[in-house]
The first five atom37 places (N, CA, C, CB, O) and aatype in JSON, in Angstrom:
{
  "aatype": [20, 20, 20, 20, 20, 20, 20, 20, 20, 20, 20, 20, 20, 20, 20, 20, 20, 20, 20, 20, 20, 20, 20, 20, 20, 20, 20, 20, 20, 20, 20, 20, 20, 20, 20, 20, 20, 20, 20, 20, 20, 20, 20, 20, 20, 20, 20, 20, 20, 20, 20, 20, 20, 20, 20, 20, 20, 20, 20, 20, 20, 20, 20, 20, 20, 20, 20, 20, 20, 20, 20, 20, 20, 20, 20, 20, 20, 20, 20, 20, 20, 20, 20, 20, 20, 20, 20, 20, 20, 20, 20, 20, 20, 20, 20, 20, 20, 20, 20, 20, 20, 20, 20, 20, 20, 20, 20, 20, 20, 20, 20, 20, 20, 20, 20, 20, 20, 20, 20, 20, 20, 20, 20, 20, 20, 20, 20, 20, 20, 20, 20, 20, 20, 20, 20, 20, 20, 20, 20],
  "atom_mask": [
    [1, 1, 1, 1, 1],
    [1, 1, 1, 1, 1],
    [1, 1, 1, 1, 1],
    [1, 1, 1, 1, 1],
    [1, 1, 1, 1, 1],
    [1, 1, 1, 1, 1],
    [1, 1, 1, 1, 1],
    [1, 1, 1, 1, 1],
    [1, 1, 1, 1, 1],
    [1, 1, 1, 1, 1],
    [1, 1, 1, 1, 1],
    [1, 1, 1, 1, 1],
    [1, 1, 1, 1, 1],
    [1, 1, 1, 1, 1],
    [1, 1, 1, 1, 1],
    [1, 1, 1, 1, 1],
    [1, 1, 1, 1, 1],
    [1, 1, 1, 1, 1],
    [1, 1, 1, 1, 1],
    [1, 1, 1, 1, 1],
    [1, 1, 1, 1, 1],
    [1, 1, 1, 1, 1],
    [1, 1, 1, 1, 1],
    [1, 1, 1, 1, 1],
    [1, 1, 1, 1, 1],
    [1, 1, 1, 1, 1],
    [1, 1, 1, 1, 1],
    [1, 1, 1, 1, 1],
    [1, 1, 1, 1, 1],
    [1, 1, 1, 1, 1],
    [1, 1, 1, 1, 1],
    [1, 1, 1, 1, 1],
    [1, 1, 1, 1, 1],
    [1, 1, 1, 1, 1],
    [1, 1, 1, 1, 1],
    [1, 1, 1, 1, 1],
    [1, 1, 1, 1, 1],
    [1, 1, 1, 1, 1],
    [1, 1, 1, 1, 1],
    [1, 1, 1, 1, 1],
    [1, 1, 1, 1, 1],
    [1, 1, 1, 1, 1],
    [1, 1, 1, 1, 1],
    [1, 1, 1, 1, 1],
    [1, 1, 1, 1, 1],
    [1, 1, 1, 1, 1],
    [1, 1, 1, 1, 1],
    [1, 1, 1, 1, 1],
    [1, 1, 1, 1, 1],
    [1, 1, 1, 1, 1],
    [1, 1, 1, 1, 1],
    [1, 1, 1, 1, 1],
    [1, 1, 1, 1, 1],
    [1, 1, 1, 1, 1],
    [1, 1, 1, 1, 1],
    [1, 1, 1, 1, 1],
    [1, 1, 1, 1, 1],
    [1, 1, 1, 1, 1],
    [1, 1, 1, 1, 1],
    [1, 1, 1, 1, 1],
    [1, 1, 1, 1, 1],
    [1, 1, 1, 1, 1],
    [1, 1, 1, 1, 1],
    [1, 1, 1, 1, 1],
    [1, 1, 1, 1, 1],
    [1, 1, 1, 1, 1],
    [1, 1, 1, 1, 1],
    [1, 1, 1, 1, 1],
    [1, 1, 1, 1, 1],
    [1, 1, 1, 1, 1],
    [1, 1, 1, 1, 1],
    [1, 1, 1, 1, 1],
    [1, 1, 1, 1, 1],
    [1, 1, 1, 1, 1],
    [1, 1, 1, 1, 1],
    [1, 1, 1, 1, 1],
    [1, 1, 1, 1, 1],
    [1, 1, 1, 1, 1],
    [1, 1, 1, 1, 1],
    [1, 1, 1, 1, 1],
    [1, 1, 1, 1, 1],
    [1, 1, 1, 1, 1],
    [1, 1, 1, 1, 1],
    [1, 1, 1, 1, 1],
    [1, 1, 1, 1, 1],
    [1, 1, 1, 1, 1],
    [1, 1, 1, 1, 1],
    [1, 1, 1, 1, 1],
    [1, 1, 1, 1, 1],
    [1, 1, 1, 1, 1],
    [1, 1, 1, 1, 1],
    [1, 1, 1, 1, 1],
    [1, 1, 1, 1, 1],
    [1, 1, 1, 1, 1],
    [1, 1, 1, 1, 1],
    [1, 1, 1, 1, 1],
    [1, 1, 1, 1, 1],
    [1, 1, 1, 1, 1],
    [1, 1, 1, 1, 1],
    [1, 1, 1, 1, 1],
    [1, 1, 1, 1, 1],
    [1, 1, 1, 1, 1],
    [1, 1, 1, 1, 1],
    [1, 1, 1, 1, 1],
    [1, 1, 1, 1, 1],
    [1, 1, 1, 1, 1],
    [1, 1, 1, 1, 1],
    [1, 1, 1, 1, 1],
    [1, 1, 1, 1, 1],
    [1, 1, 1, 1, 1],
    [1, 1, 1, 1, 1],
    [1, 1, 1, 1, 1],
    [1, 1, 1, 1, 1],
    [1, 1, 1, 1, 1],
    [1, 1, 1, 1, 1],
    [1, 1, 1, 1, 1],
    [1, 1, 1, 1, 1],
    [1, 1, 1, 1, 1],
    [1, 1, 1, 1, 1],
    [1, 1, 1, 1, 1],
    [1, 1, 1, 1, 1],
    [1, 1, 1, 1, 1],
    [1, 1, 1, 1, 1],
    [1, 1, 1, 1, 1],
    [1, 1, 1, 1, 1],
    [1, 1, 1, 1, 1],
    [1, 1, 1, 1, 1],
    [1, 1, 1, 1, 1],
    [1, 1, 1, 1, 1],
    [1, 1, 1, 1, 1],
    [1, 1, 1, 1, 1],
    [1, 1, 1, 1, 1],
    [1, 1, 1, 1, 1],
    [1, 1, 1, 1, 1],
    [1, 1, 1, 1, 1],
    [1, 1, 1, 1, 1],
    [1, 1, 1, 1, 1],
    [1, 1, 1, 1, 1],
    [1, 1, 1, 1, 1]
  ],
  "atom_positions": [
    [[-45.79, 13.73, 2.57], [-44.47, 13.87, 2.01], [-43.56, 12.8, 2.64], [-43.9, 15.31, 2.23], [-43.61, 12.6, 3.86]],
    [[-42.73, 12.12, 1.83], [-41.82, 11.1, 2.34], [-40.48, 11.73, 2.65], [-41.66, 9.95, 1.33], [-40.15, 12.79, 2.11]],
    [[-39.69, 11.1, 3.53], [-38.37, 11.65, 3.82], [-37.56, 11.79, 2.53], [-37.62, 10.76, 4.83], [-37.52, 10.88, 1.71]],
    [[-36.92, 12.92, 2.38], [-36.11, 13.16, 1.19], [-36.88, 13.78, 0.05], [-35.5, 11.88, 0.74], [-36.27, 14.15, -0.96]],
    [[-38.2, 13.91, 0.17], [-38.95, 14.52, -0.93], [-39.05, 16.02, -0.7], [-40.35, 13.89, -1.07], [-39.06, 16.48, 0.44]],
    [[-39.13, 16.75, -1.78], [-39.15, 18.2, -1.68], [-40.57, 18.76, -1.71], [-38.34, 18.81, -2.8], [-40.76, 19.97, -1.56]],
    [[-41.55, 17.91, -1.89], [-42.92, 18.38, -1.96], [-43.34, 18.73, -3.37], [-43.1, 19.57, -1.07], [-44.51, 19.03, -3.59]],
    [[-42.44, 18.7, -4.33], [-42.8, 18.99, -5.72], [-43.02, 17.69, -6.45], [-41.71, 19.84, -6.42], [-42.83, 16.61, -5.9]],
    [[-43.43, 17.79, -7.72], [-43.63, 16.6, -8.54], [-42.32, 16.07, -9.11], [-44.59, 16.9, -9.66], [-42.31, 15.01, -9.74]],
    [[-41.23, 16.78, -8.9], [-39.92, 16.35, -9.39], [-39.34, 15.35, -8.41], [-38.95, 17.57, -9.58], [-39.25, 15.65, -7.22]],
    [[-38.95, 14.16, -8.88], [-38.4, 13.17, -7.97], [-37.1, 13.65, -7.35], [-38.18, 11.85, -8.71], [-36.27, 14.26, -8.02]],
    [[-36.94, 13.37, -6.09], [-35.71, 13.74, -5.37], [-34.66, 12.67, -5.67], [-35.97, 13.87, -3.82], [-34.88, 11.5, -5.38]],
    [[-33.51, 13.06, -6.23], [-32.5, 12.07, -6.56], [-31.89, 11.4, -5.34], [-31.42, 12.7, -7.37], [-31.25, 10.35, -5.48]],
    [[-32.07, 11.96, -4.16], [-31.52, 11.36, -2.94], [-32.51, 10.4, -2.29], [-31.13, 12.44, -1.96], [-32.17, 9.76, -1.29]],
    [[-33.7, 10.29, -2.83], [-34.71, 9.41, -2.27], [-34.69, 8.09, -3.04], [-36.12, 10.06, -2.33], [-34.73, 8.09, -4.27]],
    [[-34.62, 6.98, -2.33], [-34.61, 5.69, -2.99], [-35.2, 4.64, -2.07], [-33.2, 5.3, -3.42], [-35.37, 4.87, -0.88]],
    [[-35.49, 3.5, -2.62], [-36.03, 2.39, -1.86], [-34.93, 1.36, -1.66], [-37.26, 1.76, -2.57], [-34.29, 0.95, -2.63]],
    [[-34.7, 0.94, -0.43], [-33.68, -0.08, -0.18], [-34.02, -1.37, -0.91], [-33.54, -0.34, 1.32], [-33.12, -2.09, -1.36]],
    [[-35.29, -1.68, -1.04], [-35.71, -2.89, -1.74], [-35.25, -2.83, -3.19], [-37.24, -3.08, -1.66], [-34.74, -3.82, -3.72]],
    [[-35.43, -1.68, -3.86], [-35.01, -1.56, -5.26], [-33.5, -1.68, -5.39], [-35.48, -0.23, -5.84], [-33.01, -2.36, -6.29]],
    [[-32.76, -1.02, -4.52], [-31.31, -1.08, -4.59], [-30.84, -2.5, -4.38], [-30.67, -0.13, -3.56], [-29.98, -3.0, -5.12]],
    [[-31.38, -3.16, -3.38], [-30.97, -4.52, -3.07], [-31.26, -5.46, -4.23], [-31.68, -5.01, -1.82], [-30.41, -6.28, -4.58]],
    [[-32.42, -5.35, -4.83], [-32.78, -6.23, -5.94], [-31.88, -5.97, -7.14], [-34.24, -6.05, -6.33], [-31.47, -6.91, -7.82]],
    [[-31.59, -4.72, -7.42], [-30.74, -4.39, -8.56], [-29.35, -4.96, -8.36], [-30.67, -2.88, -8.76], [-28.78, -5.57, -9.27]],
    [[-28.8, -4.77, -7.18], [-27.46, -5.29, -6.91], [-27.44, -6.8, -6.99], [-26.97, -4.83, -5.53], [-26.5, -7.37, -7.55]],
    [[-28.43, -7.47, -6.46], [-28.46, -8.93, -6.46], [-28.54, -9.46, -7.89], [-29.65, -9.44, -5.64], [-27.87, -10.43, -8.22]],
    [[-29.35, -8.84, -8.72], [-29.5, -9.31, -10.09], [-28.26, -9.02, -10.93], [-30.72, -8.68, -10.73], [-27.9, -9.84, -11.78]],
    [[-27.62, -7.89, -10.72], [-26.48, -7.5, -11.54], [-25.18, -8.14, -11.08], [-26.33, -6.0, -11.54], [-24.29, -8.39, -11.9]],
    [[-25.04, -8.42, -9.8], [-23.76, -8.86, -9.25], [-23.19, -10.12, -9.9], [-23.92, -9.11, -7.79], [-22.01, -10.12, -10.26]],
    [[-23.95, -11.2, -10.09], [-23.34, -12.4, -10.67], [-22.77, -12.15, -12.07], [-24.36, -13.51, -10.73], [-21.68, -12.65, -12.38]],
    [[-23.47, -11.41, -12.9], [-22.97, -11.14, -14.24], [-21.74, -10.22, -14.2], [-24.07, -10.51, -15.1], [-20.79, -10.44, -14.95]],
    [[-21.76, -9.23, -13.35], [-20.64, -8.31, -13.22], [-19.42, -9.04, -12.68], [-21.0, -7.12, -12.31], [-18.31, -8.89, -13.2]],
    [[-19.63, -9.81, -11.64], [-18.51, -10.56, -11.04], [-17.9, -11.52, -12.05], [-18.99, -11.33, -9.79], [-16.68, -11.62, -12.15]],
    [[-18.74, -12.22, -12.78], [-18.25, -13.17, -13.8], [-17.47, -12.43, -14.88], [-19.42, -13.96, -14.42], [-16.42, -12.91, -15.32]],
    [[-17.95, -11.29, -15.31], [-17.26, -10.52, -16.35], [-15.9, -10.04, -15.86], [-18.12, -9.31, -16.79], [-14.91, -10.1, -16.6]],
    [[-15.83, -9.59, -14.62], [-14.55, -9.15, -14.05], [-13.61, -10.33, -13.94], [-14.76, -8.48, -12.66], [-12.44, -10.23, -14.3]],
    [[-14.1, -11.45, -13.43], [-13.27, -12.66, -13.31], [-12.69, -13.06, -14.66], [-14.09, -13.82, -12.71], [-11.5, -13.31, -14.77]],
    [[-13.53, -13.11, -15.67], [-13.08, -13.53, -17.0], [-12.08, -12.55, -17.59], [-14.28, -13.68, -17.93], [-11.08, -12.97, -18.18]],
    [[-12.34, -11.26, -17.43], [-11.44, -10.25, -18.01], [-10.05, -10.32, -17.38], [-12.02, -8.85, -17.82], [-9.05, -10.3, -18.09]],
    [[-9.99, -10.4, -16.07], [-8.7, -10.42, -15.4], [-8.02, -11.79, -15.51], [-8.86, -10.04, -13.95], [-6.79, -11.86, -15.48]],
    [[-8.78, -12.87, -15.62], [-8.16, -14.17, -15.88], [-7.47, -14.16, -17.22], [-9.21, -15.31, -15.82], [-6.34, -14.64, -17.36]],
    [[-8.14, -13.62, -18.21], [-7.54, -13.49, -19.54], [-6.29, -12.61, -19.49], [-8.56, -12.9, -20.53], [-5.28, -12.92, -20.12]],
    [[-6.37, -11.53, -18.74], [-5.24, -10.6, -18.64], [-4.07, -11.2, -17.86], [-5.69, -9.31, -17.98], [-2.94, -10.72, -17.98]],
    [[-4.32, -12.23, -17.05], [-3.22, -12.89, -16.35], [-2.41, -13.76, -17.3], [-3.76, -13.74, -15.18], [-1.24, -14.05, -17.04]],
    [[-3.04, -14.17, -18.39], [-2.36, -15.02, -19.38], [-1.71, -14.2, -20.49], [-3.34, -16.01, -19.99], [-0.6, -14.53, -20.94]],
    [[-2.37, -13.15, -20.94], [-1.88, -12.31, -22.02], [-2.02, -10.85, -21.6], [-2.65, -12.59, -23.35], [-3.11, -10.4, -21.24]],
    [[-0.93, -10.13, -21.66], [-0.95, -8.72, -21.23], [-1.96, -7.92, -22.03], [0.44, -8.1, -21.37], [-2.06, -8.07, -23.25]],
    [[-2.7, -7.07, -21.34], [-3.69, -6.18, -21.95], [-3.35, -4.74, -21.57], [-5.15, -6.56, -21.51], [-3.85, -4.24, -20.57]],
    [[-2.5, -4.07, -22.36], [-2.04, -2.73, -22.01], [-3.16, -1.71, -21.79], [-1.13, -2.22, -23.08], [-3.0, -0.78, -21.0]],
    [[-4.28, -1.88, -22.46], [-5.37, -0.9, -22.33], [-6.21, -1.11, -21.09], [-6.24, -0.96, -23.54], [-7.15, -0.36, -20.84]],
    [[-5.89, -2.13, -20.3], [-6.68, -2.42, -19.11], [-6.2, -1.61, -17.89], [-6.6, -3.91, -18.79], [-6.91, -1.55, -16.88]],
    [[-5.04, -1.0, -17.98], [-4.5, -0.29, -16.83], [-4.49, 1.22, -17.03], [-3.09, -0.77, -16.53], [-4.66, 1.73, -18.14]],
    [[-4.29, 1.89, -15.93], [-4.16, 3.35, -15.97], [-2.68, 3.69, -15.93], [-4.94, 4.03, -14.78], [-1.95, 3.12, -15.12]],
    [[-2.21, 4.6, -16.77], [-0.79, 4.97, -16.73], [-0.41, 5.55, -15.36], [-0.47, 6.0, -17.85], [-1.04, 6.5, -14.88]],
    [[0.6, 4.97, -14.77], [1.09, 5.4, -13.46], [2.6, 5.34, -13.48], [0.5, 4.52, -12.32], [3.18, 4.41, -14.03]],
    [[3.23, 6.32, -12.89], [4.69, 6.31, -12.8], [5.1, 5.79, -11.44], [5.28, 7.73, -13.05], [4.55, 6.18, -10.41]],
    [[6.07, 4.9, -11.44], [6.59, 4.3, -10.23], [8.05, 4.67, -10.07], [6.4, 2.76, -10.25], [8.71, 5.01, -11.06]],
    [[8.57, 4.6, -8.86], [9.99, 4.83, -8.62], [10.77, 3.68, -9.27], [10.31, 4.94, -7.1], [10.6, 2.53, -8.88]],
    [[11.59, 4.0, -10.22], [12.28, 2.97, -11.01], [13.13, 2.04, -10.16], [13.14, 3.61, -12.07], [13.26, 0.86, -10.48]],
    [[13.72, 2.54, -9.08], [14.56, 1.66, -8.26], [13.74, 0.55, -7.6], [15.29, 2.47, -7.19], [14.28, -0.5, -7.27]],
    [[12.44, 0.78, -7.4], [11.58, -0.24, -6.8], [11.09, -1.26, -7.82], [10.39, 0.42, -6.12], [10.61, -2.33, -7.45]],
    [[11.21, -0.93, -9.1], [10.75, -1.84, -10.16], [11.81, -2.88, -10.52], [10.36, -1.05, -11.4], [11.49, -3.91, -11.11]],
    [[13.06, -2.62, -10.19], [14.16, -3.5, -10.61], [14.05, -4.92, -10.08], [15.47, -2.91, -10.17], [14.5, -5.85, -10.74]],
    [[13.45, -5.11, -8.92], [13.32, -6.43, -8.3], [12.1, -7.19, -8.8], [13.25, -6.28, -6.79], [11.9, -8.35, -8.44]],
    [[11.29, -6.56, -9.62], [10.01, -7.16, -10.03], [10.15, -7.77, -11.43], [8.87, -6.1, -10.01], [10.59, -7.09, -12.36]],
    [[9.79, -9.05, -11.58], [9.9, -9.71, -12.87], [9.08, -9.01, -13.97], [9.46, -11.16, -12.76], [8.03, -8.42, -13.71]],
    [[9.59, -9.09, -15.17], [8.97, -8.44, -16.32], [7.51, -8.88, -16.5], [9.76, -8.75, -17.59], [6.66, -8.06, -16.83]],
    [[7.21, -10.15, -16.29], [5.83, -10.62, -16.45], [4.87, -9.87, -15.53], [5.74, -12.13, -16.18], [3.75, -9.55, -15.93]],
    [[5.3, -9.59, -14.31], [4.46, -8.83, -13.37], [4.28, -7.4, -13.87], [5.09, -8.83, -11.95], [3.17, -6.86, -13.83]],
    [[5.35, -6.8, -14.34], [5.27, -5.42, -14.84], [4.34, -5.33, -16.05], [6.67, -4.89, -15.21], [3.6, -4.36, -16.19]],
    [[4.39, -6.33, -16.91], [3.55, -6.34, -18.11], [2.08, -6.61, -17.8], [4.05, -7.37, -19.09], [1.2, -6.17, -18.54]],
    [[1.82, -7.32, -16.71], [0.45, -7.72, -16.39], [-0.06, -7.02, -15.14], [0.36, -9.23, -16.21], [-0.83, -7.59, -14.36]],
    [[0.38, -5.8, -14.95], [-0.1, -4.97, -13.85], [-1.24, -4.1, -14.36], [1.05, -4.1, -13.24], [-1.08, -3.41, -15.37]],
    [[-2.36, -4.14, -13.69], [-3.53, -3.36, -14.12], [-3.98, -2.42, -13.01], [-4.68, -4.3, -14.53], [-5.17, -2.18, -12.82]],
    [[-3.01, -1.89, -12.29], [-3.3, -0.99, -11.18], [-3.69, 0.4, -11.65], [-2.1, -0.89, -10.27], [-3.65, 0.72, -12.84]],
    [[-4.08, 1.21, -10.7], [-4.55, 2.55, -11.04], [-3.94, 3.63, -10.16], [-6.06, 2.61, -10.94], [-4.52, 4.69, -9.97]],
    [[-2.77, 3.35, -9.61], [-2.13, 4.35, -8.78], [-0.97, 3.77, -8.01], [-3.13, 4.97, -7.83], [-0.77, 2.55, -7.99]],
    [[-0.2, 4.63, -7.39], [0.95, 4.21, -6.61], [0.94, 4.92, -5.26], [2.27, 4.49, -7.38], [1.41, 6.06, -5.16]],
    [[0.43, 4.28, -4.23], [0.4, 4.91, -2.91], [1.7, 4.72, -2.11], [-0.76, 4.35, -2.11], [1.74, 5.06, -0.93]],
    [[2.74, 4.19, -2.74], [3.96, 3.86, -1.98], [4.6, 5.07, -1.31], [4.96, 3.21, -2.9], [5.29, 4.91, -0.31]],
    [[4.38, 6.25, -1.82], [4.98, 7.44, -1.19], [4.37, 7.71, 0.19], [4.8, 8.67, -2.09], [4.93, 8.47, 0.99]],
    [[3.23, 7.09, 0.47], [2.57, 7.28, 1.77], [2.96, 6.22, 2.79], [1.06, 7.27, 1.58], [2.53, 6.28, 3.94]],
    [[3.77, 5.25, 2.38], [4.15, 4.15, 3.26], [5.41, 4.48, 4.04], [4.35, 2.87, 2.45], [6.25, 5.27, 3.61]],
    [[5.54, 3.86, 5.2], [6.7, 4.05, 6.06], [7.25, 2.7, 6.48], [6.33, 4.91, 7.3], [6.53, 1.7, 6.52]],
    [[8.53, 2.67, 6.8], [9.19, 1.47, 7.27], [8.44, 0.87, 8.46], [10.65, 1.77, 7.67], [8.03, 1.58, 9.38]],
    [[8.25, -0.44, 8.41], [7.62, -1.15, 9.51], [6.1, -1.21, 9.47], [8.02, -0.54, 10.76], [5.5, -1.9, 10.3]],
    [[5.48, -0.53, 8.55], [4.01, -0.53, 8.48], [3.48, -1.85, 7.93], [3.52, 0.63, 7.6], [4.2, -2.63, 7.31]],
    [[2.19, -2.07, 8.17], [1.47, -3.18, 7.57], [0.59, -2.6, 6.47], [0.61, -3.96, 8.63], [-0.14, -1.63, 6.69]],
    [[0.66, -3.19, 5.28], [-0.07, -2.71, 4.11], [-1.07, -3.77, 3.69], [0.9, -2.36, 2.95], [-0.73, -4.95, 3.61]],
    [[-2.3, -3.36, 3.42], [-3.33, -4.24, 2.89], [-3.69, -3.72, 1.51], [-4.58, -4.29, 3.84], [-4.2, -2.61, 1.37]],
    [[-3.43, -4.52, 0.48], [-3.73, -4.15, -0.9], [-4.94, -4.95, -1.36], [-2.5, -4.39, -1.84], [-4.83, -6.13, -1.67]],
    [[-6.09, -4.3, -1.41], [-7.32, -4.93, -1.88], [-7.38, -4.83, -3.4], [-8.58, -4.28, -1.23], [-7.29, -3.73, -3.95]],
    [[-7.52, -5.94, -4.07], [-7.47, -5.96, -5.52], [-6.02, -5.95, -5.98], [-8.25, -4.76, -6.11], [-5.65, -5.21, -6.89]],
    [[-5.21, -6.77, -5.35], [-3.76, -6.75, -5.57], [-3.33, -7.29, -6.93], [-3.09, -7.52, -4.51], [-2.19, -7.07, -7.34]],
    [[-4.2, -7.99, -7.62], [-3.88, -8.46, -8.97], [-2.59, -9.24, -9.04], [-3.8, -7.3, -9.9], [-2.39, -10.19, -8.28]],
    [[-1.7, -8.85, -9.93], [-0.44, -9.57, -10.16], [0.57, -9.35, -9.04], [0.16, -9.15, -11.48], [1.62, -9.99, -9.04]],
    [[0.28, -8.48, -8.11], [1.14, -8.27, -6.96], [2.17, -7.16, -7.09], [1.84, -9.5, -6.66], [2.97, -6.96, -6.18]],
    [[2.15, -6.44, -8.19], [3.16, -5.41, -8.4], [3.24, -4.42, -7.24], [2.88, -4.66, -9.68], [4.33, -4.15, -6.73]],
    [[2.12, -3.9, -6.82], [2.15, -2.92, -5.74], [2.55, -3.57, -4.42], [0.78, -2.25, -5.6], [3.18, -2.92, -3.58]],
    [[2.19, -4.83, -4.22], [2.65, -5.53, -3.01], [4.16, -5.65, -3.01], [2.0, -6.94, -2.92], [4.81, -5.46, -1.98]],
    [[4.73, -5.96, -4.17], [6.18, -6.09, -4.27], [6.87, -4.74, -4.08], [6.57, -6.7, -5.62], [7.95, -4.67, -3.5]],
    [[6.26, -3.68, -4.57], [6.8, -2.34, -4.34], [6.69, -1.99, -2.85], [6.04, -1.28, -5.21], [7.65, -1.53, -2.25]],
    [[5.51, -2.21, -2.28], [5.28, -1.87, -0.87], [6.22, -2.65, 0.05], [3.83, -2.16, -0.49], [6.69, -2.11, 1.05]],
    [[6.5, -3.9, -0.29], [7.38, -4.7, 0.57], [8.77, -4.09, 0.65], [7.46, -6.13, 0.05], [9.44, -4.22, 1.67]],
    [[9.2, -3.44, -0.4], [10.51, -2.79, -0.38], [10.49, -1.52, 0.47], [10.96, -2.45, -1.81], [11.48, -1.18, 1.11]],
    [[9.36, -0.84, 0.49], [9.25, 0.4, 1.25], [9.1, 0.11, 2.75], [8.06, 1.23, 0.76], [9.77, 0.74, 3.57]],
    [[8.24, -0.84, 3.11], [8.03, -1.13, 4.53], [9.16, -1.96, 5.11], [6.7, -1.86, 4.72], [9.33, -2.0, 6.33]],
    [[9.92, -2.62, 4.26], [11.1, -3.35, 4.7], [10.77, -4.64, 5.44], [11.92, -2.49, 5.57], [9.61, -5.02, 5.56]],
    [[11.82, -5.3, 5.93], [11.63, -6.59, 6.59], [10.86, -6.48, 7.91], [12.96, -7.22, 6.85], [10.32, -7.49, 8.38]],
    [[10.79, -5.32, 8.5], [10.02, -5.13, 9.74], [8.54, -4.92, 9.45], [10.57, -3.94, 10.52], [7.72, -5.0, 10.37]],
    [[8.19, -4.65, 8.2], [6.79, -4.42, 7.83], [6.13, -5.69, 7.33], [6.7, -3.35, 6.77], [6.72, -6.77, 7.34]],
    [[4.91, -5.53, 6.89], [4.14, -6.66, 6.38], [3.25, -6.16, 5.25], [3.29, -7.33, 7.51], [2.68, -5.08, 5.33]],
    [[3.13, -6.98, 4.19], [2.27, -6.63, 3.07], [1.33, -7.8, 2.81], [3.11, -6.28, 1.79], [1.76, -8.95, 2.7]],
    [[0.05, -7.49, 2.7], [-0.98, -8.5, 2.46], [-1.71, -8.11, 1.18], [-1.98, -8.62, 3.67], [-2.27, -7.02, 1.08]],
    [[-1.71, -9.0, 0.21], [-2.42, -8.77, -1.03], [-3.66, -9.65, -1.1], [-1.52, -9.04, -2.24], [-3.59, -10.85, -0.84]],
    [[-4.78, -9.05, -1.44], [-6.05, -9.78, -1.56], [-6.63, -9.49, -2.94], [-7.06, -9.38, -0.43], [-6.71, -8.34, -3.36]],
    [[-7.05, -10.55, -3.62], [-7.68, -10.39, -4.93], [-8.72, -11.47, -5.1], [-6.62, -10.44, -6.07], [-8.58, -12.56, -4.55]],
    [[-9.77, -11.19, -5.85], [-10.83, -12.17, -6.07], [-10.52, -13.11, -7.23], [-12.15, -11.46, -6.33], [-11.26, -14.07, -7.46]],
    [[-9.44, -12.85, -7.94], [-9.15, -13.63, -9.14], [-8.0, -14.6, -8.88], [-8.82, -12.7, -10.31], [-6.86, -14.19, -8.67]],
    [[-8.31, -15.89, -8.9], [-7.31, -16.91, -8.62], [-6.15, -16.9, -9.61], [-7.96, -18.27, -8.62], [-5.02, -17.18, -9.22]],
    [[-6.41, -16.58, -10.86], [-5.34, -16.55, -11.86], [-4.34, -15.43, -11.57], [-5.92, -16.38, -13.26], [-3.13, -15.61, -11.74]],
    [[-4.83, -14.28, -11.15], [-3.94, -13.18, -10.81], [-3.15, -13.51, -9.55], [-4.73, -11.87, -10.62], [-1.96, -13.2, -9.46]],
    [[-3.8, -14.12, -8.57], [-3.09, -14.52, -7.35], [-2.0, -15.55, -7.67], [-4.07, -15.09, -6.31], [-0.91, -15.5, -7.11]],
    [[-2.31, -16.48, -8.56], [-1.32, -17.5, -8.95], [-0.1, -16.84, -9.61], [-1.95, -18.53, -9.91], [1.03, -17.24, -9.37]],
    [[-0.35, -15.83, -10.42], [0.74, -15.09, -11.07], [1.62, -14.43, -10.01], [0.17, -14.02, -12.04], [2.84, -14.53, -10.07]],
    [[1.01, -13.76, -9.05], [1.76, -13.1, -7.97], [2.53, -14.12, -7.14], [0.82, -12.29, -7.08], [3.7, -13.92, -6.83]],
    [[1.87, -15.2, -6.76], [2.53, -16.23, -5.93], [3.7, -16.88, -6.66], [1.51, -17.3, -5.51], [4.72, -17.2, -6.05]],
    [[3.55, -17.08, -7.94], [4.61, -17.71, -8.73], [5.9, -16.87, -8.69], [4.16, -17.89, -10.19], [7.0, -17.42, -8.69]],
    [[5.75, -15.55, -8.66], [6.92, -14.67, -8.69], [7.37, -14.18, -7.32], [6.62, -13.49, -9.55], [8.44, -13.58, -7.21]],
    [[6.6, -14.41, -6.29], [6.96, -13.91, -4.95], [8.33, -14.4, -4.47], [5.9, -14.34, -3.94], [9.08, -13.6, -3.93]],
    [[8.69, -15.67, -4.65], [10.03, -16.1, -4.2], [11.15, -15.36, -4.93], [10.2, -17.6, -4.41], [12.17, -15.04, -4.32]],
    [[10.97, -15.09, -6.22], [12.0, -14.36, -6.97], [12.16, -12.93, -6.45], [11.65, -14.32, -8.47], [13.28, -12.44, -6.31]],
    [[11.05, -12.28, -6.15], [11.12, -10.92, -5.62], [11.77, -10.95, -4.24], [9.71, -10.29, -5.53], [12.6, -10.09, -3.93]],
    [[11.4, -11.93, -3.42], [12.01, -12.06, -2.1], [13.52, -12.21, -2.17], [11.41, -13.24, -1.36], [14.25, -11.59, -1.4]],
    [[13.99, -13.04, -3.1], [15.45, -13.2, -3.28], [16.09, -11.9, -3.75], [15.74, -14.32, -4.29], [17.17, -11.53, -3.3]],
    [[15.41, -11.2, -4.67], [15.96, -9.96, -5.23], [16.08, -8.85, -4.18], [15.1, -9.47, -6.38], [17.03, -8.07, -4.2]],
    [[15.11, -8.79, -3.26], [15.18, -7.7, -2.26], [15.84, -8.15, -0.96], [13.77, -7.18, -1.96], [16.15, -7.32, -0.1]],
    [[16.06, -9.45, -0.81], [16.8, -9.95, 0.34], [15.99, -10.34, 1.56], [17.76, -8.95, 0.75], [16.56, -10.59, 2.62]],
    [[14.68, -10.41, 1.43], [13.84, -10.88, 2.55], [12.49, -11.32, 2.01], [13.66, -9.78, 3.62], [11.64, -11.75, 2.79]]
  ]
}
């Protein structure tokens, strides 16, 4: 009997081979990564409303954010209620930067917000608007 097997002829769903998992991930990753890159690059140029999850944000935090960012936000939640003044925030998959711009208002000038995204077009969109948001919020 192998680890994770129950001794019956029914395969144990928790039993797997690292070699199989590794090979599957290696073969699928380039196509998946390319598809994600292409989809979000396209969405950085033309808004795709069906690409995001409906989320409600505090309206006072949206006022400083340019309309293009609001239209091209493809986030799936708003963790800003968990943030505190002075904290450092790391947003993985920051996209157009909407949540970074919201978080920067919550953590204030004593805090720090870092946005990371794999898509250069989305990062360019966020960087293009960052000075405007900085002027609007005062830091």
